[in-house]
DRENLUM-199655 format. One record per residue (C-alpha): chain; x, y, z; residue number from 1; residue in one letter. Coordinates in pm, 1 decimal. Each point is the difference from the previous one (the first is absolute). Example, Ala and Ser with C-alpha at 12.3 -4.5 7.8 and 13.67 -1.06 7.14 Angstrom:
(A (1230.0 -450.0 780.0) 1 A)
(A (137.0 344.0 -66.0) 2 S)
This chain:
(A (15623.6 7667.1 13276.4) 1 M)
(A (25.8 -117.0 362.6) 2 L)
(A (-270.0 241.5 115.4) 3 L)
(A (-223.1 -118.4 -284.0) 4 T)
(A (37.2 -362.6 105.5) 5 L)
(A (-69.7 85.9 365.9) 6 I)
(A (-302.4 206.1 -98.4) 7 G)
(A (-132.9 -284.9 -214.7) 8 K)
(A (22.7 -250.8 286.3) 9 Q)
(A (-162.9 234.4 250.3) 10 I)
(A (-287.1 60.9 -244.2) 11 K)
(A (-50.2 -375.1 -30.1) 12 M)
(A (-30.2 -21.0 377.4) 13 L)
(A (-244.1 288.8 20.3) 14 L)
(A (-219.6 -130.2 -280.6) 15 R)
(A (-51.5 -336.9 170.4) 16 N)
(A (-238.3 -16.1 293.3) 17 K)
(A (143.6 -317.0 151.1) 18 Q)
(A (344.1 147.6 85.6) 19 P)
(A (-159.7 309.3 153.2) 20 L)
(A (-235.3 -208.9 211.4) 21 I)
(A (272.0 -235.9 125.5) 22 I)
(A (276.5 255.2 43.8) 23 L)
(A (-202.6 276.7 163.0) 24 L)
(A (-363.6 -75.0 81.7) 25 I)
(A (53.6 -340.6 163.9) 26 M)
(A (276.0 110.5 240.1) 27 P)
(A (-199.7 306.5 105.3) 28 L)
(A (-305.7 -213.3 70.8) 29 V)
(A (198.9 -265.2 189.1) 30 L)
(A (188.0 259.4 204.8) 31 I)
(A (-326.9 160.5 106.6) 32 T)
(A (-172.2 -329.1 83.3) 33 I)
(A (291.4 -157.7 185.7) 34 L)
(A (86.7 318.9 187.9) 35 S)
(A (-357.8 37.0 118.9) 36 T)
(A (-69.2 -366.4 72.3) 37 A)
(A (322.2 -67.7 189.5) 38 L)
(A (45.8 337.2 167.8) 39 A)
(A (-141.8 -120.3 331.5) 40 S)
(A (230.5 -303.1 -4.0) 41 V)
(A (325.1 172.1 -93.2) 42 M)
(A (-48.5 341.8 157.1) 43 N)
(A (-106.9 -103.1 348.9) 44 S)
(A (28.8 -284.3 240.9) 45 G)
(A (243.3 -287.1 -22.8) 46 G)
(A (366.6 37.3 67.5) 47 E)
(A (175.5 338.8 1.3) 48 P)
(A (211.9 94.9 -295.9) 49 A)
(A (311.4 -66.3 205.0) 50 I)
(A (80.0 -153.3 338.9) 51 Q)
(A (335.5 30.6 174.0) 52 A)
(A (143.9 -274.2 221.2) 53 R)
(A (161.5 108.9 326.8) 54 L)
(A (202.0 -228.0 227.9) 55 A)
(A (-11.5 119.9 362.8) 56 L)
(A (284.3 -112.9 223.9) 57 I)
(A (-57.9 103.7 363.5) 58 D)
(A (310.7 -105.4 191.1) 59 E)
(A (-175.6 73.0 324.8) 60 S)
(A (-348.8 50.4 143.7) 61 S)
(A (-163.3 193.6 279.4) 62 W)
(A (23.8 -306.7 223.7) 63 E)
(A (375.0 -28.4 -59.4) 64 N)
(A (64.1 370.6 59.0) 65 E)
(A (-248.1 58.1 281.3) 66 E)
(A (246.6 -82.3 276.6) 67 E)
(A (265.2 240.5 -130.5) 68 S)
(A (-265.1 269.5 -52.8) 69 I)
(A (-123.4 -52.2 357.2) 70 K)
(A (353.7 30.3 137.3) 71 N)
(A (54.4 321.3 -193.7) 72 F)
(A (-325.0 151.9 132.6) 73 L)
(A (97.0 -91.4 354.1) 74 E)
(A (327.6 180.9 -53.6) 75 E)
(A (-208.3 304.7 -92.5) 76 Q)
(A (-177.1 -15.9 338.9) 77 G)
(A (-319.3 -184.3 -89.4) 78 L)
(A (-129.9 -279.6 221.0) 79 S)
(A (-314.4 -171.6 119.9) 80 G)
(A (-339.1 74.6 -166.6) 81 P)
(A (139.8 293.0 -198.3) 82 S)
(A (264.5 -225.9 -153.4) 83 L)
(A (-260.8 -259.0 -95.1) 84 D)
(A (-224.1 268.7 -152.8) 85 A)
(A (285.6 138.0 -209.7) 86 V)
(A (99.1 -348.9 -115.4) 87 L)
(A (-360.0 -69.5 -104.9) 88 T)
(A (-18.6 326.6 -192.5) 89 Q)
(A (334.5 -55.4 -171.0) 90 L)
(A (-97.1 -353.2 -97.5) 91 K)
(A (-325.7 116.3 -157.4) 92 S)
(A (194.2 271.7 -183.0) 93 S)
(A (276.0 -235.2 -122.4) 94 D)
(A (78.8 132.0 -350.7) 95 P)
(A (77.9 -349.5 -130.3) 96 I)
(A (-336.1 -127.2 120.6) 97 Y)
(A (-171.8 296.5 -166.2) 98 I)
(A (193.1 -61.7 -323.3) 99 L)
(A (-101.2 -367.7 -13.8) 100 E)
(A (-355.0 5.5 132.8) 101 D)
(A (-124.4 345.0 -98.8) 102 S)
(A (187.6 125.1 -306.1) 103 I)
(A (109.4 -305.0 -198.5) 104 L)
(A (-323.6 -181.6 90.3) 105 S)
(A (-225.1 289.2 -101.5) 106 A)
(A (-236.3 -74.0 -288.7) 107 D)
(A (142.6 281.1 -212.8) 108 G)
(A (358.9 -124.0 39.6) 109 V)
(A (-39.5 -375.7 32.3) 110 E)
(A (-116.3 -35.6 -361.5) 111 E)
(A (322.0 164.7 -120.9) 112 Y)
(A (254.5 -149.8 241.8) 113 I)
(A (22.4 -366.3 98.7) 114 S)
(A (191.3 -44.8 328.7) 115 V)
(A (174.0 -317.1 108.1) 116 E)
(A (196.2 -34.4 325.2) 117 K)
(A (344.0 -152.2 -35.4) 118 K)
(A (291.4 -99.3 223.3) 119 Q)
(A (324.4 196.4 -9.3) 120 S)
(A (197.2 -321.3 -47.6) 121 T)
(A (-132.0 -26.9 -354.9) 122 G)
(A (76.5 358.5 -103.4) 123 L)
(A (244.8 -94.2 -275.4) 124 D)
(A (-242.0 -238.5 -169.9) 125 S)
(A (-283.4 254.0 35.4) 126 I)
(A (207.2 267.3 -171.5) 127 R)
(A (63.3 -237.0 -291.0) 128 K)
(A (-369.7 -77.4 -37.9) 129 D)
(A (-124.4 180.6 -312.3) 130 K)
(A (-357.0 -15.9 131.3) 131 N)
(A (89.6 222.3 296.3) 132 T)
(A (-24.1 372.6 -73.7) 133 D)
(A (105.8 131.9 340.4) 134 G)
(A (151.3 -114.6 331.6) 135 I)
(A (-63.1 193.3 322.6) 136 L)
(A (230.7 -96.3 286.6) 137 T)
(A (-79.8 114.6 354.8) 138 I)
(A (310.8 -16.9 228.3) 139 P)
(A (-20.4 -162.4 342.8) 140 S)
(A (15.7 328.0 196.0) 141 S)
(A (-229.7 207.7 -218.1) 142 F)
(A (-282.7 45.5 254.3) 143 R)
(A (229.8 105.8 282.0) 144 L)
(A (190.4 240.3 -224.4) 145 D)
(A (-328.3 142.2 -123.2) 146 Y)
(A (-129.5 62.9 355.2) 147 I)
(A (326.7 167.1 99.4) 148 K)
(A (-11.1 230.3 -301.7) 149 T)
(A (-371.5 77.8 -8.4) 150 A)
(A (-69.3 46.7 374.3) 151 Y)
(A (330.0 66.6 173.1) 152 F)
(A (180.4 226.4 -247.3) 153 N)
(A (295.4 -233.6 -49.8) 154 E)
(A (187.9 42.9 -325.9) 155 T)
(A (32.7 -365.2 -92.5) 156 Q)
(A (-225.8 -34.0 -304.4) 157 T)
(A (-172.6 -335.7 -45.7) 158 P)
(A (97.8 -152.9 -333.9) 159 E)
(A (-163.7 -244.1 -236.4) 160 I)
(A (132.9 -155.1 -319.0) 161 D)
(A (-208.6 4.3 -316.9) 162 L)
(A (127.4 -189.3 -303.5) 163 F)
(A (-181.3 65.4 -327.8) 164 L)
(A (10.1 -204.5 -318.7) 165 S)
(A (157.7 164.4 -303.9) 166 Q)
(A (-187.3 -220.9 -247.2) 167 E)
(A (-340.9 162.4 47.3) 168 N)
(A (21.7 363.7 99.0) 169 E)
(A (-377.3 46.4 11.8) 170 I)
(A (-65.3 -271.1 260.2) 171 R)
(A (304.8 111.8 196.1) 172 A)
(A (-123.0 361.2 -1.8) 173 S)
(A (-336.3 -109.9 142.7) 174 I)
(A (175.2 -167.3 294.5) 175 I)
(A (231.0 296.2 46.7) 176 Q)
(A (-288.3 249.1 3.4) 177 S)
(A (-187.9 -187.1 274.3) 178 V)
(A (308.8 -54.8 217.3) 179 I)
(A (98.2 365.0 -43.2) 180 T)
(A (-343.4 114.6 116.9) 181 E)
(A (25.3 -232.6 298.1) 182 W)
(A (346.6 132.6 86.4) 183 Q)
(A (-121.4 357.0 -23.4) 184 N)
(A (-276.2 -89.1 242.8) 185 G)
(A (212.5 -151.8 271.1) 186 Y)
(A (279.4 258.5 -24.9) 187 T)
(A (-259.1 272.5 68.3) 188 K)
(A (-164.1 -192.2 283.3) 189 S)
(A (149.0 208.9 282.0) 190 L)
(A (-137.7 329.0 -129.3) 191 A)
(A (-338.3 -157.1 -67.8) 192 L)
(A (-14.8 -156.3 346.8) 193 T)
(A (73.8 335.2 162.3) 194 K)
(A (-282.8 150.7 -205.1) 195 A)
(A (-242.7 -257.1 140.1) 196 G)
(A (-6.9 -228.6 -304.9) 197 I)
(A (84.8 -362.7 71.7) 198 T)
(A (250.9 -184.2 -212.9) 199 L)
(A (-250.2 -253.5 -132.8) 200 D)
(A (-228.0 284.5 -113.3) 201 Q)
(A (284.2 168.6 -183.2) 202 S)
(A (113.0 -316.5 -177.4) 203 L)
(A (-343.2 -143.6 -77.4) 204 Q)
(A (-81.4 255.2 -268.9) 205 N)
(A (-64.1 -28.6 -370.4) 206 N)
(A (322.1 161.8 -116.4) 207 S)
(A (164.1 -334.0 -73.7) 208 S)
(A (-296.0 -116.2 -206.3) 209 V)
(A (-10.6 331.0 -184.9) 210 E)
(A (372.2 -25.0 -64.0) 211 K)
(A (-40.4 -347.8 -150.9) 212 V)
(A (-279.2 123.6 -226.4) 213 E)
(A (217.2 295.3 -99.0) 214 Q)
(A (291.1 -227.6 -89.9) 215 V)
(A (-227.6 -215.1 -214.9) 216 L)
(A (-150.4 303.6 -168.4) 217 E)
(A (339.1 152.5 -76.3) 218 E)
(A (190.9 -315.4 -86.4) 219 R)
(A (-241.3 -262.9 -126.4) 220 E)
(A (-360.9 51.3 -99.2) 221 R)
(A (-257.5 -273.7 -5.8) 222 K)
(A (-101.2 -103.4 -350.7) 223 I)
(A (-375.8 33.4 -59.0) 224 P)
(A (-185.2 -215.5 -251.0) 225 A)
(A (-22.7 288.2 -248.9) 226 S)
(A (379.2 35.8 -18.6) 227 V)
(A (61.8 -374.3 -7.0) 228 Y)
(A (-239.8 -79.6 -281.4) 229 Y)
(A (86.8 307.8 -203.5) 230 T)
(A (359.0 -121.4 -2.2) 231 A)
(A (-110.9 -358.2 -63.7) 232 G)
(A (-221.8 79.4 -298.1) 233 M)
(A (251.8 250.7 -135.1) 234 L)
(A (278.2 -256.8 -34.7) 235 V)
(A (-234.8 -278.0 -112.2) 236 M)
(A (-183.2 172.2 -283.6) 237 F)
(A (314.8 159.0 -139.7) 238 A)
(A (104.6 -354.6 -89.5) 239 L)
(A (-282.2 -16.3 -256.1) 240 Y)
(A (151.4 280.3 -208.2) 241 I)
(A (271.7 -212.4 -169.7) 242 P)
(A (-248.0 -262.8 -118.9) 243 S)
(A (-223.8 261.4 -161.7) 244 F)
(A (290.6 165.0 -182.5) 245 L)
(A (137.7 -336.4 -105.6) 246 A)
(A (-346.7 -98.1 -126.2) 247 G)
(A (-30.1 312.1 -211.9) 248 F)
(A (348.8 -58.7 -141.3) 249 A)
(A (-91.6 -357.8 -93.5) 250 L)
(A (-312.3 127.8 -178.0) 251 Q)
(A (221.9 228.1 -207.0) 252 E)
(A (209.6 -300.9 -94.9) 253 V)
(A (-304.2 -209.2 -94.1) 254 Q)
(A (-144.0 288.2 -202.0) 255 W)
(A (338.2 51.8 -176.1) 256 K)
(A (19.6 353.0 141.2) 257 V)
(A (328.2 -68.2 174.4) 258 Y)
(A (166.3 -140.3 -312.4) 259 D)
(A (-116.4 299.1 -202.7) 260 R)
(A (151.9 232.3 260.4) 261 M)
(A (331.6 -187.3 -24.2) 262 I)
(A (-8.5 20.8 -382.1) 263 L)
(A (-76.6 371.6 29.1) 264 A)
(A (324.4 51.4 188.1) 265 G)
(A (-118.4 -13.7 361.3) 266 V)
(A (275.2 -155.8 206.4) 267 S)
(A (-91.4 -307.5 204.4) 268 A)
(A (209.7 146.8 281.2) 269 T)
(A (-205.1 320.0 2.8) 270 W)
(A (-318.0 -207.6 4.5) 271 Y)
(A (123.3 -192.1 306.5) 272 A)
(A (101.9 325.4 169.3) 273 I)
(A (-344.0 145.8 -69.8) 274 S)
(A (-160.7 -300.1 174.4) 275 I)
(A (229.3 52.7 300.5) 276 F)
(A (-72.8 373.0 25.0) 277 I)
(A (-373.8 -48.8 -50.0) 278 T)
(A (-15.0 -264.6 273.2) 279 G)
(A (195.6 219.7 240.5) 280 S)
(A (-213.3 306.2 -78.6) 281 L)
(A (-332.9 -181.6 34.6) 282 V)
(A (112.4 -163.7 327.0) 283 A)
(A (107.0 335.3 141.1) 284 F)
(A (-330.1 167.7 -91.9) 285 V)
(A (-200.1 -292.9 136.3) 286 Q)
(A (183.4 5.0 334.2) 287 Q)
(A (-28.0 377.0 23.8) 288 L)
(A (-376.8 -12.2 -57.1) 289 L)
(A (-45.6 -270.2 265.0) 290 L)
(A (206.0 196.0 252.5) 291 L)
(A (-198.1 316.5 -72.1) 292 L)
(A (-323.4 -197.7 39.7) 293 Y)
(A (121.7 -118.9 336.7) 294 G)
(A (82.5 352.9 108.8) 295 K)
(A (-306.7 190.5 -117.3) 296 F)
(A (-269.9 -269.7 20.9) 297 V)
(A (116.4 -227.0 283.1) 298 L)
(A (171.1 277.0 195.7) 299 G)
(A (343.2 -165.7 15.3) 300 I)
(A (279.9 226.1 121.0) 301 D)
(A (291.8 -127.5 -204.2) 302 W)
(A (333.4 71.3 169.4) 303 I)
(A (358.9 -34.3 -121.4) 304 G)
(A (-75.6 138.7 -343.2) 305 L)
(A (365.7 -8.0 -105.3) 306 D)
(A (22.0 -371.3 75.5) 307 A)
(A (-340.0 -62.0 -160.0) 308 M)
(A (122.0 169.6 -318.3) 309 A)
(A (304.6 -227.9 -10.3) 310 V)
(A (-217.4 -308.9 52.8) 311 I)
(A (-258.4 92.5 -263.4) 312 V)
(A (261.4 94.7 -260.8) 313 L)
(A (202.1 -316.6 58.3) 314 T)
(A (-305.6 -223.9 -18.3) 315 Y)
(A (-112.2 179.9 -317.8) 316 S)
(A (335.7 -69.2 -163.0) 317 L)
(A (-30.6 -367.1 94.0) 318 F)
(A (-348.6 -14.2 -155.9) 319 I)
(A (144.7 156.2 -315.3) 320 G)
(A (276.5 -260.0 -12.6) 321 G)
(A (-251.3 -279.8 60.1) 322 L)
(A (-216.3 137.7 -282.7) 323 S)
(A (294.5 -20.7 -239.2) 324 A)
(A (80.7 -354.0 116.8) 325 L)
(A (-356.9 -130.4 -38.9) 326 L)
(A (-19.4 157.7 -344.8) 327 T)
(A (326.4 -167.5 -94.0) 328 T)
(A (-119.0 -341.7 121.5) 329 L)
(A (-327.3 31.8 -189.3) 330 Q)
(A (187.5 96.8 -315.3) 331 F)
(A (218.2 -307.9 44.6) 332 R)
(A (-287.6 -240.3 68.0) 333 T)
(A (-232.5 170.7 -249.2) 334 K)
(A (-294.8 -50.6 238.2) 335 S)
(A (-166.4 163.2 297.3) 336 D)
(A (68.3 -301.6 221.3) 337 G)
(A (272.6 180.6 194.8) 338 V)
(A (-225.9 292.3 90.0) 339 A)
(A (-287.6 -232.7 91.7) 340 N)
(A (226.5 -204.6 226.8) 341 L)
(A (132.7 316.8 157.1) 342 F)
(A (-350.6 138.6 64.5) 343 N)
(A (-151.8 -323.6 120.7) 344 G)
(A (277.9 -143.6 214.3) 345 L)
(A (302.4 222.6 55.1) 346 V)
(A (-191.7 310.1 110.9) 347 I)
(A (-213.8 -206.1 239.7) 348 T)
(A (302.1 -167.2 160.6) 349 I)
(A (198.3 324.1 20.1) 350 F)
(A (-297.9 187.5 148.4) 351 S)
(A (-52.8 -272.4 260.3) 352 F)
(A (366.5 -8.5 103.1) 353 L)
(A (31.4 377.2 -17.9) 354 G)
(A (-287.4 52.4 244.2) 355 G)
(A (-251.5 174.3 -224.4) 356 S)
(A (-287.1 -215.9 127.5) 357 F)
(A (101.0 -13.0 368.7) 358 F)
(A (310.9 28.3 212.7) 359 N)
(A (181.7 -319.8 -89.3) 360 I)
(A (230.8 52.1 298.2) 361 G)
(A (-290.9 -91.9 229.8) 362 D)
(A (0.2 -345.7 -157.9) 363 V)
(A (369.9 -69.7 -42.6) 364 S)
(A (314.2 207.5 44.6) 365 T)
(A (170.4 -216.9 -261.2) 366 I)
(A (-267.5 80.1 -258.1) 367 L)
(A (30.3 367.7 92.5) 368 A)
(A (374.0 -9.9 -69.5) 369 K)
(A (-63.9 -172.6 -331.9) 370 I)
(A (-264.3 262.3 -79.7) 371 G)
(A (252.3 276.9 56.6) 372 N)
(A (211.7 -155.6 -273.2) 373 L)
(A (-277.0 60.0 -254.4) 374 T)
(A (-1.7 345.5 -162.3) 375 P)
(A (-356.8 78.1 108.5) 376 N)
(A (58.3 -132.7 351.4) 377 G)
(A (317.4 205.1 42.0) 378 A)
(A (-182.2 309.2 -126.8) 379 T)
(A (-295.2 -50.3 234.3) 380 M)
(A (225.9 -59.4 300.7) 381 T)
(A (195.1 314.2 -86.1) 382 A)
(A (-319.0 208.3 -21.0) 383 I)
(A (-135.2 -132.4 330.3) 384 L)
(A (337.3 51.4 170.3) 385 S)
(A (7.3 364.1 -103.7) 386 I)
(A (-362.5 47.6 107.5) 387 Q)
(A (89.5 -137.6 343.2) 388 K)
(A (244.4 286.7 33.8) 389 G)
(A (324.0 -178.8 -81.3) 390 R)
(A (296.8 182.9 -146.6) 391 E)
(A (86.1 1.3 -371.4) 392 L)
(A (289.6 -241.5 57.4) 393 E)
(A (-242.1 -283.2 76.3) 394 I)
(A (-109.2 -29.6 -363.4) 395 I)
(A (339.0 -52.3 -166.7) 396 W)
(A (25.4 -377.7 63.5) 397 P)
(A (-353.7 -32.7 -136.3) 398 L)
(A (74.8 219.5 -298.6) 399 M)
(A (297.1 -222.3 -82.3) 400 S)
(A (-252.1 -276.1 -77.6) 401 V)
(A (-162.6 230.3 -255.6) 402 L)
(A (334.6 101.1 -148.2) 403 F)
(A (96.4 -364.3 -49.0) 404 V)
(A (-338.9 -89.7 -151.8) 405 A)
(A (10.3 308.0 -225.4) 406 F)
(A (354.0 -77.5 -119.8) 407 S)
(A (-92.4 -360.5 -72.0) 408 L)
(A (-307.4 101.9 -202.1) 409 C)
(A (194.8 252.3 -205.5) 410 V)
(A (288.6 -241.6 -61.1) 411 L)
(A (-228.3 -280.2 -118.6) 412 L)
(A (-194.3 242.2 -218.5) 413 S)
(A (317.2 118.1 -170.7) 414 I)
(A (127.3 -353.7 -58.3) 415 V)
(A (-329.0 -155.0 -113.8) 416 L)
(A (-178.9 281.3 -182.6) 417 F)
(A (-26.1 -73.8 -376.2) 418 P)
(A (207.9 243.6 -201.2) 419 K)
(A (-199.8 -61.2 -315.4) 420 R)
(A (-360.5 -55.8 -87.6) 421 G)
(A (-200.7 -262.9 184.0) 422 V)
(A (-186.0 -255.5 -209.0) 423 T)
(A (-332.4 -92.6 152.1) 424 S)
């Protein structure tokens, strides 16, 4: 009996051109148009996908340490013009100067790391600042210790302190990768100098930039227009499924088909369950087709397939629950006003807040947070998070929104669904 009811509802969908056009043709067309038209805007130029904030605390400077460095060199037997020449060379090869003016200021790194110089007296407040992703502290004797270790074989290793934020591992890893490359450069400076390669040549290479790009590629991908609008249209057009199923159910009531089914022994509960299963099944197939279109036509490389399966299945169940709820409300009101209101107003508002049209977070962070409380917005954010390379755990808070919405729809459907025939 249940399979018969589900089959009947699916046939009604397939026999009507309007549902097929709205549920499948329109999203495919919009995905293609928007992906092509906005590709140049979203895929290139503008701000990088992520930018880390580094606070640099240099407790000293070359000017402050120059006198102690000069005294040390004199103790090593240098004096006169040779001493001045060595001081000039060491100053030009100052690893802190190279870090600030050559590495962190390079075009390939500057767009990913924003550097701000701070005073050591405010270290505690800096560490509490949630906008700071890393703190690099240079001790007062770093340059002298470095010269002793690199050029005079002393064992005292120059030390720096790097504090990384635990709230955003991706931004912190970008900072760590660049500082690590810089450290590797200056710790190998002695061997490179003996080989005839100056320190500034060894440190002013592209390895830091390549490392940043590698971190972004491994940890967080940029979202192209094709991925963004495939996700946006996927969650938006799935919302039209409940209104179509509810409309067909209301037609059966108006044509006395529903009452005849009840008189023939078909349980009202089984009818409601068939609406739920049909909505979930149609939503799943629709989402699957759109994802396959994105892969084979638009060339999208979907990643995190296990997480994507969880997202699609959960959203499909919500659509099924919403289908049962809209059907229940139309049975109660005996008109298609509920479905019309849902199509004309609710879907538009939800799609706007959920980011289907554009990234609402660029307009207002508050609206973005509200959008993530809508089922479609939470689903879209979950999809984009996974496609950026995030771990599966990131989606659970978002999926909780769907679980709550699904439970509410099912509960209201059970309480409100008519247990007997509906008089039109």
